[in-house]
C-alpha positions as CSV (number, residue, x, y, z in Angstrom):
1,M,-17.1,-1.3,5.3
2,T,-16.0,-4.4,7.3
3,S,-14.8,-4.0,10.9
4,L,-11.7,-6.0,9.9
5,A,-10.2,-2.7,8.7
6,P,-7.5,-1.8,11.3
7,A,-7.9,1.0,13.9
8,R,-6.4,4.2,12.4
9,R,-3.4,5.8,13.9
10,T,-2.4,9.3,13.1
11,A,0.0,9.8,10.3
12,C,1.9,12.3,12.4
13,A,2.3,10.1,15.5
14,L,3.2,7.0,13.5
15,G,5.6,8.8,11.3
16,A,7.6,10.9,13.8
17,L,10.5,8.6,14.1
18,L,10.6,7.4,10.5
19,L,10.2,11.0,9.2
20,A,13.2,12.1,11.2
21,T,15.3,9.3,9.8
22,L,14.1,8.9,6.3
23,A,13.3,12.5,5.3
24,A,16.5,13.7,7.0
25,G,18.5,11.0,5.3
26,C,17.1,12.1,1.9
27,A,18.0,15.7,2.6
28,A,21.5,14.6,3.3
29,T,21.9,12.9,0.0
30,G,19.9,15.4,-2.1
31,S,21.1,18.5,-4.0
32,D,22.8,21.1,-1.9
33,T,20.5,23.7,-3.5
34,S,17.3,22.1,-2.3
35,S,15.2,24.0,0.2
36,A,11.7,23.8,1.7
37,D,10.7,26.7,-0.6
38,T,11.8,25.0,-3.8
39,R,8.9,23.9,-6.0
40,P,9.1,20.1,-6.4
41,R,10.1,18.9,-9.9
42,V,7.5,16.8,-11.8
43,V,7.9,14.6,-14.9
44,K,5.0,16.2,-16.7
45,P,4.4,20.0,-16.3
46,G,1.2,20.9,-14.6
47,A,0.5,17.4,-13.2
48,L,1.5,15.1,-10.4
49,T,2.0,11.7,-12.1
50,V,1.3,8.9,-9.7
51,C,2.0,5.2,-10.2
52,T,-0.3,2.7,-8.5
53,D,-1.2,-1.0,-9.1
54,M,-5.0,-1.4,-9.7
55,P,-7.3,-2.9,-8.8
56,Y,-6.7,-3.1,-5.0
57,Q,-9.9,-2.0,-3.4
58,P,-10.6,0.1,-1.4
59,F,-7.1,1.7,-1.9
60,E,-7.1,2.1,-5.7
61,S,-9.4,1.0,-8.5
62,M,-11.3,2.4,-11.5
63,K,-14.9,3.5,-11.4
64,D,-16.7,5.0,-14.4
65,G,-13.3,5.4,-16.1
66,K,-11.8,7.4,-13.2
67,P,-9.3,6.3,-10.4
68,V,-10.8,6.1,-7.0
69,G,-9.9,4.9,-3.5
70,F,-8.3,5.8,-0.2
71,D,-4.8,6.1,-1.7
72,V,-6.1,8.2,-4.6
73,D,-8.0,10.6,-2.3
74,L,-4.9,10.9,-0.1
75,V,-2.4,11.6,-2.9
76,R,-4.9,14.0,-4.6
77,K,-4.3,16.3,-1.6
78,V,-0.6,16.4,-2.5
79,A,-1.5,17.4,-6.0
80,D,-3.9,20.1,-4.7
81,D,-1.2,21.5,-2.5
82,L,1.1,21.8,-5.5
83,G,-1.7,23.4,-7.6
84,V,-1.4,20.7,-10.3
85,Q,-3.7,18.0,-11.8
86,L,-3.6,14.4,-10.5
87,R,-2.5,12.0,-13.2
88,V,-2.7,8.3,-12.2
89,K,-0.9,5.5,-14.1
90,D,-1.8,1.9,-13.5
91,T,1.6,0.2,-13.0
92,D,2.7,-3.3,-12.3
93,F,3.5,-3.6,-8.6
94,D,6.9,-5.2,-9.2
95,A,7.9,-2.1,-11.2
96,I,6.8,0.1,-8.3
97,Q,8.4,-1.7,-5.4
98,S,11.6,-2.4,-7.3
99,G,12.1,1.4,-7.9
100,D,12.0,1.0,-11.7
101,A,8.9,3.0,-12.3
102,L,10.1,6.0,-10.2
103,N,13.8,5.9,-10.9
104,S,13.1,5.8,-14.7
105,D,10.8,8.9,-14.3
106,K,7.7,7.1,-15.3
107,C,6.0,8.9,-12.4
108,D,6.7,11.3,-9.6
109,V,5.3,9.4,-6.7
110,A,4.0,5.9,-6.0
111,I,1.1,5.1,-3.6
112,S,-0.1,1.5,-3.8
113,A,-0.8,0.2,-0.3
114,M,2.9,-0.4,-0.2
115,T,4.6,-1.5,3.0
116,I,7.7,0.3,4.0
117,T,10.6,-2.2,4.2
118,G,14.3,-2.0,4.5
119,E,14.8,-3.7,1.1
120,R,12.5,-1.2,-0.6
121,A,14.0,1.7,1.2
122,R,17.3,0.9,-0.6
123,V,15.7,1.8,-3.9
124,L,13.0,4.2,-2.9
125,D,12.6,7.2,-0.6
126,F,9.5,6.8,1.6
127,S,7.3,9.3,3.2
128,S,6.1,9.2,6.8
129,P,3.8,6.1,7.3
130,Y,0.2,6.9,6.5
131,F,-1.5,3.5,7.3
132,D,-1.2,0.4,9.5
133,A,-1.9,-3.0,8.1
134,A,-1.6,-6.7,8.9
135,Q,-2.2,-10.0,7.1
136,A,-5.4,-12.2,7.0
137,L,-5.9,-15.8,6.2
138,V,-8.9,-16.7,4.0
139,V,-10.3,-20.1,3.4
140,D,-13.6,-21.7,2.3
141,K,-16.3,-21.6,4.9
142,G,-16.5,-25.0,6.6
143,S,-12.8,-25.6,6.2
144,N,-11.0,-27.0,9.2
145,V,-8.1,-24.6,8.6
146,T,-7.6,-22.1,11.4
147,S,-3.9,-21.2,11.0
148,L,-1.0,-21.5,8.6
149,D,0.1,-24.6,10.5
150,D,-3.0,-26.4,9.3
151,L,-1.9,-25.9,5.6
152,A,0.9,-28.4,5.5
153,G,1.0,-30.0,2.0
154,Q,-1.5,-27.5,0.7
155,K,-1.5,-24.5,-1.6
156,I,-1.6,-20.9,-0.3
157,A,-2.2,-18.0,-2.7
158,V,-0.4,-14.7,-2.2
159,Q,0.2,-11.6,-4.2
160,G,3.7,-11.9,-5.7
161,G,6.3,-9.5,-4.6
162,T,4.5,-8.4,-1.5
163,T,5.1,-8.6,2.3
164,G,2.2,-11.1,2.4
165,E,4.3,-13.5,0.2
166,L,7.3,-12.9,2.5
167,Y,5.3,-13.6,5.6
168,V,3.7,-16.8,4.3
169,T,7.1,-18.1,3.0
170,D,8.7,-17.5,6.4
171,N,5.9,-18.8,8.5
172,A,3.9,-21.5,6.7
173,P,4.9,-25.2,7.0
174,S,7.8,-26.2,4.7
175,S,5.6,-28.6,2.9
176,A,3.1,-25.9,2.0
177,Q,3.2,-24.6,-1.5
178,V,3.2,-20.8,-1.8
179,V,1.5,-19.7,-5.0
180,P,2.4,-16.1,-6.0
181,L,-0.3,-14.5,-8.2
182,E,-0.6,-11.2,-9.9
183,D,-3.2,-9.4,-7.7
184,A,-6.1,-9.8,-5.3
185,T,-8.5,-10.6,-8.1
186,A,-6.4,-13.5,-9.3
187,M,-6.1,-14.8,-5.7
188,Q,-9.9,-14.7,-5.3
189,D,-10.4,-16.5,-8.6
190,A,-8.0,-19.2,-7.6
191,L,-9.9,-19.7,-4.3
192,D,-13.2,-19.8,-6.1
193,K,-12.0,-22.4,-8.6
194,G,-10.3,-24.6,-5.9
195,K,-6.9,-24.1,-7.4
196,V,-5.6,-23.1,-3.9
197,D,-6.6,-24.1,-0.4
198,A,-6.2,-20.7,1.2
199,A,-5.1,-17.1,0.5
200,V,-3.4,-14.5,2.5
201,Y,-4.4,-10.8,1.9
202,D,-3.7,-7.5,3.6
203,N,-6.4,-7.2,6.2
204,T,-7.3,-3.8,4.8
205,V,-8.7,-5.3,1.7
206,V,-9.9,-8.7,2.9
207,G,-13.3,-7.3,3.9
208,D,-14.2,-6.6,0.3
209,V,-13.0,-10.0,-0.7
210,V,-15.3,-11.9,1.6
211,A,-18.1,-9.5,1.0
212,A,-17.9,-10.3,-2.7
213,N,-17.9,-14.1,-2.0
214,P,-20.0,-15.3,1.0
215,G,-18.5,-18.7,0.6
216,L,-15.2,-17.4,2.0
217,A,-14.2,-16.7,5.6
218,V,-11.4,-15.0,7.4
219,V,-10.0,-17.5,10.0
220,A,-6.9,-15.7,11.3
221,Q,-5.0,-12.4,11.3
222,F,-1.3,-11.9,11.7
223,D,0.1,-8.7,13.3
224,T,3.1,-8.0,11.1
225,G,3.7,-4.4,12.2
226,E,3.4,-3.2,8.6
227,Q,3.0,0.5,7.7
228,Y,2.2,1.9,4.3
229,G,4.1,4.8,2.8
230,M,4.2,6.9,-0.4
231,A,7.5,6.7,-2.3
232,V,9.5,9.0,-4.5
233,K,12.6,8.5,-6.7
234,K,15.7,7.5,-4.6
235,D,17.8,10.5,-3.7
236,G,16.1,12.4,-6.5
237,N,13.1,14.4,-5.2
238,V,13.7,15.7,-1.7
239,D,11.3,18.6,-2.2
240,L,8.4,16.4,-3.2
241,L,9.1,14.2,-0.2
242,R,9.0,17.2,2.1
243,T,5.7,18.3,0.5
244,I,4.1,14.9,1.0
245,N,5.1,14.8,4.6
246,R,3.9,18.3,5.2
247,V,0.5,17.4,3.6
248,L,0.2,14.2,5.7
249,A,0.9,16.2,8.9
250,S,-1.6,18.9,7.9
251,L,-4.3,16.3,7.2
252,D,-3.7,14.7,10.5
253,K,-4.0,18.0,12.3
254,D,-7.1,19.4,10.6
255,G,-9.1,16.2,10.4
256,G,-8.8,15.7,6.7
257,Y,-7.2,12.3,7.1
258,D,-10.1,11.1,9.3
259,K,-12.6,12.3,6.6
260,I,-10.8,10.3,3.9
261,F,-10.4,7.3,6.1
262,N,-14.1,7.2,7.1
263,T,-15.1,7.4,3.4
264,W,-13.4,4.2,2.6
265,F,-13.3,2.2,5.9
266,G,-16.0,3.6,8.1
267,T,-15.5,5.3,11.4
268,A,-12.1,4.5,12.9
């Protein structure tokens, strides 16, 4: 895997402050009868139903008819801890980040390389952070573009509804045209066909993008301080959130997180 993948930080260390605020906040608004010993409720008996937006390699995709990826392996540990099967549902990202998929009980938990933001935290309850990410600018090899500033009057592809779209909208020249597309595959297609002049991806997936197309190059990265989190129904599943955070902390302690990370990104 490309060296562009970020250095891994421990889920426990990264999540200490956020866990104290988010998880505690959830407990304050949840049912008075909730306890650490209460078995989390699930929408389908015997299964943990997970919403994720595929494909988004190496986090989530389908291989031989089965869901695979870093996120899939990580959330499978939560299902294992609960003693239930993992049931993955391919779900539009807008439905995930808006809270619609979870709050309508389409799934129990969402994991989709989703950055924790204040806006999303108003409609979702997030776990401790489990991954650091940034943004990366991709252009054709041989292009004179080396930064967003060089894209005045040009078209920049982003995945709609993501923090990448927000970053480009806030930081690109006002004359640049931000082009929101459905997913990373559509962005690459637009680049290949010359429909856009550049694209901005999470740097955690951009290695696969340029590996699949040697005519593309990463020319800049932007440290946006993003962290990914799993999410559950807002004020609706405190016990599942506690379980997720406990599993993340356990994986950090026993080396299980490193093993999953190295499978998909190489040695940290």
